[in-house]
C-alpha positions as CSV (number, residue, x, y, z in Angstrom):
1,X,0.0,0.2,-0.1
2,X,1.1,3.5,-0.5
3,X,1.7,6.0,2.3
4,X,-1.6,7.8,1.1
5,X,-3.7,4.6,1.0
6,X,-2.3,3.6,4.1
7,X,-3.3,7.1,5.7
8,X,-6.6,6.6,4.4
9,X,-7.2,3.6,6.3
10,X,-6.1,5.0,9.6
11,X,-8.3,7.9,9.0
12,X,-11.1,5.2,9.0
13,X,-11.3,4.3,5.5
14,X,-11.8,1.1,3.9
15,X,-9.5,-1.3,1.8
16,X,-10.9,-3.3,-0.8
17,X,-10.4,-6.9,-1.6
18,X,-8.3,-6.2,-4.6
19,X,-5.9,-3.8,-2.8
20,X,-5.4,-6.5,0.0
21,X,-4.6,-9.1,-2.3
22,X,-2.4,-6.8,-4.3
23,X,-0.3,-5.6,-1.2
24,X,-0.3,-9.5,0.1
25,X,1.3,-10.5,-3.3
26,X,3.9,-7.6,-3.3
27,X,4.8,-8.2,0.4
28,X,5.1,-12.2,-0.2
29,X,7.6,-11.6,-3.1
30,X,9.5,-8.7,-1.6
31,X,12.9,-9.8,0.0
32,X,14.8,-6.8,0.6
33,X,16.1,-6.5,3.9
34,X,15.5,-10.3,4.6
35,X,18.2,-12.9,4.8
36,X,17.2,-16.4,4.1
37,X,19.6,-19.3,5.2
38,X,19.2,-23.2,4.1
39,X,21.3,-26.0,4.9
40,X,21.1,-29.1,3.2
41,X,23.4,-31.9,1.7
42,X,20.9,-32.6,-1.0
43,X,19.2,-29.2,-2.4
44,X,16.3,-29.5,-5.0
45,X,16.0,-27.0,-7.5
46,X,13.4,-25.3,-5.8
47,X,15.8,-24.8,-2.9
48,X,18.4,-23.2,-4.8
49,X,15.8,-21.1,-6.8
50,X,14.3,-19.5,-3.2
51,X,17.6,-19.5,-1.1
52,X,20.3,-19.5,-3.5
53,X,22.4,-16.4,-3.7
54,X,21.7,-14.6,-7.2
55,X,24.6,-13.2,-8.8
56,X,22.8,-10.0,-9.2
57,X,20.9,-9.4,-6.1
58,X,18.9,-6.5,-7.5
59,X,17.3,-8.7,-10.3
60,X,15.0,-11.5,-9.9
61,X,16.3,-14.8,-10.8
62,X,16.3,-15.8,-14.5
63,X,18.0,-17.4,-17.0
64,X,20.9,-15.0,-17.0
65,X,20.6,-14.6,-13.0
66,X,20.8,-18.3,-11.6
67,X,21.1,-18.7,-8.0
68,X,23.7,-20.5,-6.4
69,X,24.6,-21.8,-3.2
70,X,26.4,-19.3,-1.1
71,X,29.1,-21.8,0.5
72,X,29.3,-25.5,-0.5
73,X,30.9,-28.3,2.0
74,X,30.7,-31.0,-0.5
75,X,30.0,-34.8,-0.4
76,X,33.6,-35.5,-1.5
77,X,35.1,-33.2,0.8
78,X,32.8,-34.7,3.7
79,X,34.1,-38.3,2.7
80,X,37.6,-37.2,2.3
81,X,37.5,-35.7,5.8
82,X,35.9,-38.8,7.6
83,X,32.7,-37.1,8.3
84,X,30.7,-39.2,6.4
85,X,31.0,-42.6,4.6
86,X,31.0,-43.6,0.7
87,X,28.1,-45.9,0.7
88,X,28.5,-47.0,-3.2
89,X,31.6,-48.9,-2.4
90,X,30.1,-52.3,-1.9
91,X,27.2,-52.2,-4.3
92,X,25.6,-55.5,-5.5
93,X,22.8,-55.5,-7.7
94,X,20.3,-58.8,-8.3
95,X,18.4,-59.7,-11.5
96,X,14.9,-61.0,-11.2
97,X,13.4,-62.8,-14.0
98,X,10.0,-64.3,-14.2
99,X,7.5,-65.9,-16.4
100,X,3.6,-65.6,-16.2
101,X,1.3,-67.8,-17.9
102,X,-2.7,-68.1,-17.5
103,X,-4.6,-71.3,-16.0
104,X,-5.3,-74.0,-18.5
105,X,-2.7,-72.7,-20.9
106,X,-5.0,-71.3,-23.5
107,X,-6.0,-68.0,-24.2
108,X,-9.2,-67.1,-21.9
109,X,-9.6,-63.3,-22.4
110,X,-13.2,-62.2,-23.3
111,X,-12.6,-58.5,-23.1
112,X,-9.1,-56.4,-23.8
113,X,-8.0,-54.4,-21.0
114,X,-6.0,-51.0,-20.8
115,X,-2.3,-52.0,-21.4
116,X,-0.5,-49.8,-18.7
117,X,-2.9,-50.5,-16.0
118,X,-2.5,-54.1,-16.7
119,X,1.4,-53.9,-16.9
120,X,1.4,-52.3,-13.4
121,X,-0.9,-54.6,-11.7
122,X,0.8,-57.8,-13.1
123,X,4.2,-56.7,-12.1
124,X,2.9,-55.5,-8.7
125,X,1.1,-59.1,-8.5
126,X,4.6,-60.6,-8.8
127,X,6.0,-58.4,-6.5
128,X,3.4,-59.5,-4.0
129,X,4.0,-63.2,-4.7
130,X,5.1,-65.1,-2.0
131,X,7.9,-66.8,-3.7
132,X,9.6,-63.9,-4.9
133,X,9.3,-62.1,-1.5
134,X,10.6,-65.6,0.0
135,X,13.4,-65.8,-2.3
136,X,14.5,-62.0,-1.6
137,X,13.8,-62.6,2.3
138,X,16.5,-65.3,2.2
139,X,18.9,-63.4,0.3
140,X,18.6,-60.3,2.9
141,X,18.8,-62.6,6.0
142,X,21.5,-64.7,4.8
143,X,23.6,-61.7,3.7
144,X,22.8,-59.8,6.9
145,X,24.0,-62.7,8.8
146,X,27.2,-63.8,7.2
147,X,28.4,-60.2,6.1
148,X,26.6,-57.2,8.0
149,X,26.2,-58.8,11.5
150,X,29.7,-59.2,12.4
151,X,30.7,-55.3,11.7
152,X,31.2,-53.0,14.9
153,X,31.8,-56.1,17.1
154,X,28.3,-57.6,16.3
155,X,26.3,-54.3,16.9
156,X,25.5,-53.7,13.1
157,X,22.1,-53.1,11.9
158,X,20.6,-52.8,8.3
159,X,17.3,-51.3,6.7
160,X,15.3,-53.0,4.0
161,X,13.5,-50.4,2.0
162,X,10.2,-51.8,-0.1
163,X,8.0,-50.2,-2.7
164,X,4.8,-49.8,-1.0
165,X,3.1,-50.2,2.6
166,X,1.4,-53.3,1.6
167,X,4.7,-54.9,0.4
168,X,6.0,-53.8,4.0
169,X,3.4,-55.9,5.7
170,X,4.3,-59.0,3.4
171,X,7.9,-58.7,3.7
172,X,7.7,-58.4,7.7
173,X,5.6,-61.4,8.1
174,X,8.0,-63.2,6.0
175,X,11.3,-62.2,7.5
176,X,10.0,-62.7,10.9
177,X,9.0,-66.3,9.7
178,X,12.4,-67.0,8.1
179,X,14.3,-65.9,11.1
180,X,12.4,-67.8,13.4
181,X,12.4,-71.0,11.5
182,X,16.7,-70.4,11.4
183,X,16.6,-69.7,15.0
184,X,18.7,-66.5,14.5
185,X,17.7,-65.1,17.6
186,X,17.2,-61.2,16.4
187,X,14.3,-59.1,15.9
188,X,13.0,-57.1,12.8
189,X,10.9,-54.1,12.8
190,X,8.7,-52.8,10.1
191,X,7.8,-48.9,9.8
192,X,5.4,-47.0,7.8
193,X,2.5,-44.4,8.2
194,X,-1.2,-44.8,8.4
195,X,-2.9,-48.0,8.2
196,X,-2.7,-51.1,5.6
197,X,-5.9,-53.3,4.9
198,X,-4.6,-56.8,3.9
199,X,-7.4,-59.4,4.2
200,X,-4.8,-62.2,3.1
201,X,-2.8,-61.3,6.5
202,X,-5.0,-60.3,9.0
203,X,-8.9,-59.5,9.3
204,X,-8.0,-56.2,10.7
205,X,-6.3,-53.0,9.6
206,X,-2.9,-53.2,10.3
207,X,-0.5,-49.9,11.8
208,X,3.1,-50.1,12.7
209,X,2.0,-50.4,16.2
210,X,0.1,-53.5,15.5
211,X,1.2,-56.2,17.8
212,X,0.6,-58.7,14.8
213,X,3.7,-57.0,12.9
214,X,5.7,-55.3,15.7
215,X,5.0,-57.5,18.9
216,X,7.6,-56.2,20.9
217,X,7.0,-52.5,20.0
218,X,4.4,-51.6,22.8
219,X,3.4,-48.3,21.6
220,X,6.9,-47.1,21.7
221,X,8.6,-45.0,18.8
222,X,10.1,-47.2,16.1
223,X,13.6,-45.2,16.3
224,X,13.6,-45.4,20.2
225,X,13.1,-49.8,19.8
226,X,15.2,-49.8,16.8
227,X,18.1,-48.6,19.1
228,X,17.7,-51.7,21.3
229,X,20.3,-54.4,20.5
230,X,17.8,-57.0,20.0
231,X,16.6,-55.3,16.9
232,X,18.8,-55.9,13.7
233,X,16.6,-55.4,10.7
234,X,14.1,-52.2,9.9
235,X,11.7,-52.5,7.2
236,X,10.8,-49.2,5.4
237,X,8.0,-48.2,3.2
238,X,8.1,-44.3,2.6
239,X,9.1,-43.7,5.7
240,X,12.7,-42.9,7.3
241,X,14.3,-42.9,4.0
242,X,15.3,-39.3,4.9
243,X,16.3,-37.7,8.1
244,X,16.8,-41.0,10.1
245,X,20.0,-40.8,12.0
246,X,21.3,-44.3,13.1
247,X,24.8,-44.6,13.2
248,X,24.8,-48.6,13.3
249,X,23.1,-49.1,10.0
250,X,25.7,-50.8,7.9
251,X,23.4,-52.6,5.3
252,X,20.8,-51.8,3.1
253,X,18.6,-54.0,1.0
254,X,16.8,-52.0,-1.7
255,X,13.6,-53.5,-3.3
256,X,12.2,-50.0,-4.5
257,X,12.9,-48.0,-7.5
258,X,14.9,-45.1,-6.5
259,X,15.8,-42.2,-8.9
260,X,17.5,-39.0,-8.4
261,X,17.5,-37.0,-5.0
262,X,15.2,-39.8,-3.5
263,X,18.3,-42.4,-4.5
264,X,20.8,-40.3,-2.8
265,X,18.6,-39.6,0.6
266,X,17.8,-43.0,0.8
267,X,21.5,-44.7,0.3
268,X,22.7,-42.0,2.7
269,X,21.2,-43.3,5.8
270,X,23.9,-45.7,5.6
271,X,26.7,-42.8,5.7
272,X,27.0,-42.0,9.1
273,X,30.4,-42.3,10.5
274,X,31.6,-43.6,13.8
275,X,34.3,-45.3,15.6
276,X,34.9,-48.6,14.0
277,X,32.8,-48.1,11.1
278,X,34.5,-48.3,7.9
279,X,32.5,-50.1,5.3
280,X,28.8,-50.4,4.1
281,X,27.0,-52.9,2.0
282,X,24.1,-52.3,-0.1
283,X,22.1,-54.9,-1.9
284,X,19.7,-53.9,-4.7
285,X,17.3,-55.9,-6.2
286,X,15.5,-53.4,-8.4
287,X,18.2,-50.6,-9.7
288,X,20.5,-50.1,-12.1
289,X,23.7,-49.3,-10.4
290,X,24.8,-46.7,-13.1
291,X,21.8,-44.8,-12.6
292,X,22.6,-44.8,-8.9
293,X,26.1,-43.6,-9.7
294,X,24.6,-40.8,-11.8
295,X,22.2,-39.9,-9.0
296,X,25.0,-39.2,-6.6
297,X,27.3,-37.4,-9.2
298,X,24.9,-34.5,-9.1
299,X,25.6,-33.9,-5.5
300,X,29.5,-35.2,-5.1
301,X,30.9,-31.8,-5.9
302,X,28.3,-28.9,-6.2
303,X,25.0,-29.2,-7.3
304,X,23.6,-26.4,-9.4
305,X,21.0,-25.1,-11.2
306,X,20.4,-25.6,-15.3
307,X,18.3,-22.6,-15.4
308,X,15.2,-20.8,-13.3
309,X,11.7,-21.8,-13.7
310,X,9.8,-19.6,-16.1
311,X,7.1,-17.5,-14.1
312,X,4.9,-17.5,-17.4
313,X,3.7,-21.0,-17.0
314,X,1.4,-20.0,-14.0
315,X,-0.6,-17.9,-16.8
316,X,-0.5,-20.8,-19.2
317,X,-2.0,-23.2,-16.6
318,X,-4.4,-20.8,-15.4
319,X,-5.6,-20.3,-19.0
320,X,-5.9,-24.2,-19.4
321,X,-7.9,-24.5,-16.4
322,X,-10.3,-21.4,-17.1
323,X,-11.0,-23.1,-20.7
324,X,-12.3,-26.2,-19.2
325,X,-15.5,-24.7,-18.4
326,X,-16.1,-26.2,-15.0
327,X,-16.4,-22.9,-13.1
328,X,-17.0,-19.3,-14.0
329,X,-15.5,-16.1,-12.6
330,X,-18.6,-15.2,-10.1
331,X,-17.7,-18.7,-8.4
332,X,-14.3,-17.9,-8.1
333,X,-15.1,-14.4,-6.7
334,X,-17.7,-15.7,-4.3
335,X,-14.9,-18.0,-2.8
336,X,-12.4,-15.3,-2.6
337,X,-15.0,-13.1,-1.0
338,X,-15.9,-15.3,1.8
339,X,-12.4,-16.4,2.8
340,X,-11.3,-12.5,2.9
341,X,-14.2,-11.2,5.1
342,X,-12.9,-9.8,8.7
343,X,-14.5,-12.7,10.5
344,X,-15.0,-15.4,8.0
345,X,-17.1,-18.6,8.9
346,X,-17.0,-21.9,7.7
347,X,-20.7,-21.9,6.8
348,X,-20.1,-19.0,4.3
349,X,-17.0,-20.7,2.6
350,X,-19.0,-24.0,2.5
351,X,-21.9,-22.3,0.6
352,X,-19.6,-20.5,-1.7
353,X,-17.8,-23.8,-2.8
354,X,-20.8,-26.3,-2.5
355,X,-22.2,-25.6,-6.1
356,X,-18.8,-26.3,-7.9
357,X,-18.1,-29.2,-5.9
358,X,-21.4,-30.5,-5.9
359,X,-21.7,-30.3,-10.2
360,X,-18.1,-32.0,-10.4
361,X,-18.8,-34.8,-8.2
362,X,-22.2,-35.6,-9.8
363,X,-20.5,-35.5,-13.3
364,X,-17.9,-37.9,-12.2
365,X,-20.4,-40.2,-10.3
366,X,-22.5,-40.2,-13.6
367,X,-19.8,-41.0,-15.8
368,X,-18.9,-44.0,-13.2
369,X,-22.4,-45.3,-13.6
370,X,-22.4,-45.0,-17.6
371,X,-19.0,-46.9,-17.6
372,X,-20.4,-49.7,-15.5
373,X,-23.8,-50.1,-17.5
374,X,-21.9,-49.8,-20.8
375,X,-19.5,-52.6,-19.6
376,X,-22.3,-54.8,-18.7
377,X,-23.9,-54.4,-22.0
378,X,-20.7,-54.9,-24.0
379,X,-21.0,-51.5,-25.7
380,X,-17.1,-50.7,-26.1
381,X,-17.9,-47.0,-27.9
382,X,-19.7,-45.8,-24.7
383,X,-17.4,-47.4,-22.3
384,X,-14.4,-45.3,-23.8
385,X,-16.7,-42.1,-23.8
386,X,-17.5,-42.5,-20.0
387,X,-13.6,-43.3,-19.3
388,X,-12.5,-40.1,-21.3
389,X,-14.8,-38.1,-19.3
390,X,-13.7,-39.4,-15.7
391,X,-10.1,-39.2,-16.9
392,X,-10.8,-35.5,-18.1
393,X,-12.0,-34.9,-14.3
394,X,-9.1,-36.4,-12.9
395,X,-6.6,-34.4,-14.9
396,X,-8.8,-31.1,-14.1
397,X,-8.3,-32.2,-10.4
398,X,-4.6,-32.7,-10.8
399,X,-4.0,-29.8,-12.7
400,X,-5.7,-27.4,-9.9
401,X,-3.3,-29.1,-7.4
402,X,-0.2,-28.4,-9.6
403,X,-1.6,-25.0,-10.1
404,X,-1.7,-24.1,-6.2
405,X,2.0,-25.8,-5.7
406,X,3.5,-24.0,-8.8
407,X,2.1,-20.5,-7.6
408,X,2.8,-21.1,-3.8
409,X,6.4,-21.6,-4.8
410,X,6.9,-19.0,-7.8
411,X,4.6,-16.2,-5.7
412,X,7.4,-15.9,-3.0
413,X,9.9,-14.6,-5.9
414,X,7.7,-12.8,-8.3
415,X,5.1,-10.5,-7.9
416,X,2.5,-11.1,-10.6
417,X,0.7,-7.8,-10.1
418,X,-2.7,-9.4,-11.4
419,X,-5.1,-10.5,-8.7
420,X,-6.7,-13.1,-10.7
421,X,-3.7,-15.2,-10.3
422,X,-3.8,-15.1,-6.4
423,X,-7.5,-15.5,-6.8
424,X,-7.3,-18.8,-8.8
425,X,-5.1,-19.9,-6.2
426,X,-7.5,-19.7,-3.2
427,X,-10.3,-21.0,-5.4
428,X,-8.3,-24.1,-6.6
429,X,-7.0,-24.9,-3.3
430,X,-10.6,-25.3,-1.5
431,X,-12.3,-27.0,-4.5
432,X,-9.4,-29.6,-4.9
433,X,-9.4,-30.2,-1.1
434,X,-13.4,-31.2,-1.3
435,X,-13.2,-33.2,-4.6
436,X,-13.7,-37.0,-3.7
437,X,-14.0,-38.6,-6.9
438,X,-15.3,-42.4,-6.6
439,X,-12.3,-44.3,-6.8
440,X,-12.3,-46.4,-10.1
441,X,-12.5,-50.0,-9.4
442,X,-10.3,-52.4,-11.5
443,X,-11.7,-54.6,-14.0
444,X,-8.4,-56.4,-14.5
445,X,-8.8,-60.2,-13.2
446,X,-5.9,-61.7,-12.3
447,X,-7.4,-64.6,-10.8
448,X,-6.3,-67.0,-13.5
449,X,-2.7,-65.8,-13.7
450,X,-0.2,-68.0,-12.2
451,X,3.9,-67.5,-11.9
452,X,5.5,-70.4,-13.7
453,X,8.9,-69.5,-13.6
454,X,11.1,-67.3,-11.1
455,X,14.6,-66.7,-10.4
456,X,16.7,-64.1,-8.6
457,X,20.4,-64.0,-9.6
458,X,23.4,-62.0,-8.3
459,X,25.1,-59.7,-10.8
460,X,27.9,-59.3,-9.1
461,X,29.2,-56.5,-6.6
462,X,31.1,-53.3,-7.7
463,X,32.6,-50.4,-6.2
464,X,30.9,-47.4,-7.7
465,X,33.5,-44.7,-8.0
466,X,32.2,-41.4,-7.4
467,X,33.3,-38.3,-9.6
468,X,32.0,-34.8,-10.3
469,X,30.4,-33.9,-13.0
470,X,26.8,-34.7,-12.8
471,X,24.0,-33.3,-14.3
472,X,22.3,-29.9,-13.2
473,X,19.2,-29.6,-11.5
474,X,16.1,-28.9,-13.8
475,X,13.8,-26.3,-12.9
476,X,10.0,-26.8,-12.4
477,X,8.8,-27.8,-15.9
478,X,5.3,-26.9,-17.7
479,X,3.3,-28.1,-14.7
480,X,-0.4,-29.1,-15.8
481,X,0.7,-29.9,-19.1
482,X,-0.6,-33.6,-19.2
483,X,-3.4,-34.2,-21.8
484,X,-6.0,-37.0,-22.4
485,X,-4.4,-39.7,-24.7
486,X,-5.8,-42.8,-26.4
487,X,-5.2,-45.4,-24.1
488,X,-3.8,-48.7,-25.6
489,X,-5.6,-51.7,-25.1
490,X,-4.8,-55.4,-25.6
491,X,-5.7,-59.1,-24.3
492,X,-4.3,-60.1,-21.0
493,X,-2.5,-63.0,-22.5
494,X,-0.9,-60.6,-25.0
495,X,0.3,-58.5,-22.1
496,X,1.5,-61.5,-20.1
497,X,3.5,-62.5,-23.3
498,X,4.8,-59.2,-23.5
499,X,5.8,-59.1,-19.8
500,X,7.6,-62.6,-20.0
501,X,9.8,-61.3,-23.2
502,X,11.0,-58.3,-20.8
503,X,11.4,-60.3,-17.6
504,X,12.0,-63.7,-18.7
505,X,16.0,-63.2,-18.7
506,X,18.1,-66.0,-17.5
507,X,14.9,-68.4,-16.2
508,X,15.1,-71.9,-16.8
509,X,13.1,-74.9,-16.4
510,X,14.7,-75.3,-13.0
511,X,13.0,-72.1,-11.9
512,X,9.5,-73.7,-12.8
513,X,6.8,-73.1,-10.2
514,X,3.8,-74.4,-11.8
515,X,4.3,-78.0,-10.4
516,X,4.4,-76.5,-7.0
517,X,1.5,-74.7,-7.5
518,X,-0.3,-77.7,-8.8
519,X,0.7,-79.6,-5.5
520,X,0.0,-76.8,-3.0
521,X,-3.5,-76.8,-4.5
522,X,-4.2,-80.4,-4.2
523,X,-3.2,-80.2,-0.5
524,X,-5.2,-77.2,0.2
525,X,-8.2,-79.3,-0.7
526,X,-7.6,-82.2,1.9
527,X,-9.8,-81.2,4.6
528,X,-7.8,-83.5,7.2
529,X,-4.7,-81.3,6.7
530,X,-7.2,-78.4,7.1
531,X,-8.4,-79.5,10.5
532,X,-5.0,-80.2,11.4
533,X,-3.7,-76.9,10.6
534,X,-6.6,-75.1,12.3
535,X,-6.0,-77.0,15.8
536,X,-2.3,-77.3,15.5
537,X,0.8,-74.8,16.0
538,X,3.1,-74.8,12.6
539,X,5.7,-76.9,14.3
540,X,2.8,-79.7,15.2
541,X,1.5,-79.5,11.8
542,X,4.9,-80.0,10.0
543,X,5.5,-82.9,12.1
544,X,1.9,-84.9,11.3
545,X,2.7,-87.8,9.4
546,X,-0.6,-87.3,7.5
547,X,1.2,-84.4,5.8
548,X,4.0,-86.3,4.2
549,X,1.1,-89.2,3.3
550,X,-1.3,-86.3,1.7
551,X,1.6,-84.7,0.1
552,X,2.8,-88.1,-1.9
553,X,-0.9,-88.7,-2.4
554,X,-0.8,-85.2,-4.4
555,X,2.1,-85.8,-6.2
556,X,1.0,-89.2,-7.4
557,X,-2.5,-87.6,-8.4
558,X,-0.4,-84.9,-10.8
559,X,1.3,-87.6,-12.7
560,X,-0.8,-87.8,-15.5
561,X,-0.1,-83.6,-15.9
562,X,3.5,-83.6,-15.0
563,X,4.6,-87.1,-15.1
564,X,8.5,-86.4,-15.2
565,X,8.5,-84.0,-12.3
566,X,6.3,-86.4,-10.4
567,X,8.8,-89.2,-11.0
568,X,11.8,-87.3,-9.9
569,X,10.0,-86.2,-6.5
570,X,9.0,-90.0,-5.8
571,X,12.3,-91.2,-6.6
572,X,14.6,-88.6,-5.1
573,X,14.3,-87.7,-1.5
574,X,16.2,-84.7,-2.1
575,X,13.8,-83.5,-4.7
576,X,10.8,-85.0,-2.3
577,X,12.0,-82.7,0.7
578,X,12.7,-79.9,-1.4
579,X,9.5,-79.5,-3.0
580,X,7.8,-79.9,0.4
581,X,9.9,-77.0,1.7
582,X,8.8,-74.7,-0.9
583,X,5.3,-75.6,-0.7
584,X,5.3,-75.3,3.2
585,X,7.6,-72.5,3.9
586,X,7.8,-70.4,0.6
587,X,4.1,-70.9,-0.5
588,X,2.5,-71.0,3.0
589,X,0.5,-74.0,2.9
590,X,-0.2,-73.8,6.8
591,X,-1.6,-70.4,6.7
592,X,-3.6,-71.4,3.5
593,X,-5.1,-74.4,5.0
594,X,-6.2,-72.2,8.1
595,X,-7.9,-69.5,5.9
596,X,-9.7,-72.1,3.7
597,X,-11.0,-74.2,7.3
598,X,-12.2,-70.7,8.3
599,X,-13.9,-69.7,5.0
């Protein structure tokens, strides 16, 4: 506000909402007389743009005035001076290969499915498959016991990083079971936020405080419990990958795709130095070591900006949202006026928002209903039309969120001088928060999919040698530039065939699981074994003479379908015992029988 405007207000005058918004925008972007200081080992581009020192402090950031760090104590220097460890010195990668098939071997598809969604769901299905988890758990626990655990006089600990909270639950159950069966005598904890609904594991929603997952926690903070000597392994899913400080961590096992700054921050949980700690180990089931190395190179010496974010992209995104036709200027103005009242009430704000929110919600619900009806009648064109409508509304919601994030960032640097952009940020923030579109149920049926082959092979250990000269940090791009695209569809069998081509790799007939799956299914039908599993502990069940007898009956019954493998099981004690171990411990026959008994 000018001196004259402020004087008028002091004399009893009023200030308009336009003046108030303009003054707010100008004050937010004004940085004269203010010193901003940020300390970070892994700055994002946004951090450097906001807090970096500009070559010409009198001008705003731009392609010819790119902010930079005012001081650098580099990763390289910290490693050389012994303040942190180089976590890439002992890096071992693994290759997972598998093949899928549909039950019966024939193409059983009746409808096409969306290709990218089906691929994602199939890969997720494989990641959660008990055999896949069991194989990786064995590698993790045995490597930890032989290589990591002896470090630091036997006090060393390890972290396992998985891709989702559901995976964390399944891994924790598998790893605790394996440790108990082997009698290794130490504990594992799992950490994640919120709760997980996994009916296959527990009838109740599971949190990290659940006795079922972390029986010794008893309400304590995970970090405090993990300090105790009996806990050696910590499983995490989107938690403790940044800011977690545990100097005893000497090993990390990664089963999650990592890239860029997330890779650096996650693996750097290992770099804390202490007396006697001179090495760390990383086993990676997912990532390409060269890509991990490239991510670290960006931060090894000095992280620099390529250029700055173009402030014009705010106007471009605003124009796109305005053109959608989902609101008008009067609706924006009503929300702004309700929020700017001297004593705003929630009722007034809700009344201003409700027409827009109700209209969009009803439109999405109608599209969902139309899709279901079209699917039931087999009208492919109507399914596509309804899906396009649903996708367009989801894109609109995502674009509003992008605008709010983008404007909140750039408005700290630039005064846009037009209150319309500030008003849109206020409007989109409230509308986006209230929109709760019906979740689309997956129509991709994986009930007939089987994992027939699986292998997990070490690709070797490397010292990933760090040097400088990594890629510069990129500014924020064209947020909200997503467009509706024609979705590729295909039969599920075709997608499975393509996936097998991508992931088969080195799998051989020795990795075949279909025979074990057949035996597992036959044993699961036994009412006698169901009753024994329900009424006995796992140890008592494993020792039952009826188990071996029923197992051999199942092998004989499957001879017509797979005679060569059945003959091998019946004639070779080692093969017989090995297959039974897979069915019991990797496929979870005991738990499966108990579940069938209770169903």
